[in-house]
C-alpha positions, 0 to 999 in steps of 0.5 A: 688680947679680946678687950683689944679686938673688941675695942678695935672692932667697936671703933671700925664699927663707929668709924663706919657708921658715921664717916665712911657709909655717908661717903660710900652712899653719897658716891652711889657705891652702896653695893660695896658697903662690906669693901668699905667697911673692910676698907675702914679697918685698914684704915683705922689701922693706918691713923693707929699706925701714924699715933705710934710713929707721933708717941712712940718712934718719935722720942727714940729720934729726940733722944738718939738722933744722929743728925739735925733735922734741918730740911723740914720741907723734905720731911713735909713731904714724907708726911704726906707720902706716909698718909696716903700710903697707910691711910690705904691709897694704894690698897683703893689702887689695887683694889678697883684694878688687881683685885678684880683680875687675880679673883677671875683667875682665883675663880679660875683655878679653883674651877679648873680642880687646882687645889689651894695651898696652905702654908699653916697646914705643912706641919699638922699640929705646929704650924696651925698654932697662931703665933707659928703660922704668923712667925713663918709667913713672917719670914716667907714673907721677908724672904721674898722682900729681900729679893724684891728689894734686891730687884730694885737695885739692879733692874735699870728701870725699877731703880729708876722708880725706887731711886726716888726713895733713897733721895732723901738727903733728910731720913727720918722714921716717915721715909720709909713710904717715900716711893713713887706711887707706881712702885708702892702698886707693884710691890704691894700686888706682889705681896698680895698675890703671894699671900694669895698663894700660901692661903694667908687668911685675912687676919694675919695678913693685916699683923704681916702688914702692920708689923712689917710697916712698923718696924720700917719706919723705926729702921727709917728713923733718925736714930742711931739706934743699934740692936747690938752684935747679936740683937743686930743679926737677928732684926734689921736696926736703924743702925744696919738700915741707915747704912743701906741709905749711904751714898755710895754704899746702900745703892752701889756695888762692885765699883762706882756706879754699879746697881747693887748695894748692900743690907736689903733685909726689911725685917731680918738680916739674916738673907744678907748674911746668908747671901752676901750683902751684908755690912755690919760696920755700923757707920753714920754716913750721909743719906742720898743718891750719889748723883745728886751730889753737885760734883756728880750732876747734881741730879733733881729728884724734886722736892714736892710730891706731884714734881717726884711722881714725874721725875719718876716717870721721866727717868723710868722711860729714859731707862727703856729708851736706853735699854732699846 
């Protein structure tokens, strides 16, 4: 494994010295070189993830597709979302907004004598083993992710933003990051704060993020792959997650038009099974939001990136007016 780490470190150094550092100096941010070096690592990981999508998951879509890709313009917009998210724009926004505020709060807590809690110190000799602690963190993150996802589907204001993610009628491996930017910042902030609260080391947080993102890309892929009766109950498969995006199933429950749905698990279907939201019938239904259908009003979610972002804000404002 050392050669992988060493190769990555070398590529990060080369990318930083030849591309990022000159840009940082040119913009007059020489005092942020250390942070820029860390950001280069995220950028490199994003590029490697895109490579995995193109050389790995794309082959699964070609071999076992659910449906032919007919709306390539919509898929191209999803590619743009993926590049924005995976190459670090959301993290850049957090760096200049959320991170300074949290650093100040954490500093005050330490001055007050409040200790930080470390999950990997819960069971000395066991949870401090690298792969055990990583697995424990993944389970905790997935549990929190399940509930955040359910709230995205149950709170009117949050659904106003999250519905953009479900509006893709032509789902592919690029669709995972088709989110409103405000929605992305809220969820990314929640996970960053969670990492601080349970003592996730920076390297572990990177591993958690990369593992989660790649598996989510696979879940959204245009492929009919399932993991079998037992495997599908251990890890969220593309079939399981496609049902979450199915019209009238994935975003509705307890009757037509009621917010809710099924299959909210991010990586693990355990929480859906435990809390009664799992659906394993394996049907490959059409994806989208019910109110997009012509017979349901034909709501416009936008065809391009900026239009989608603007309409998301308009839906959010409307939800507040309705609640007032």
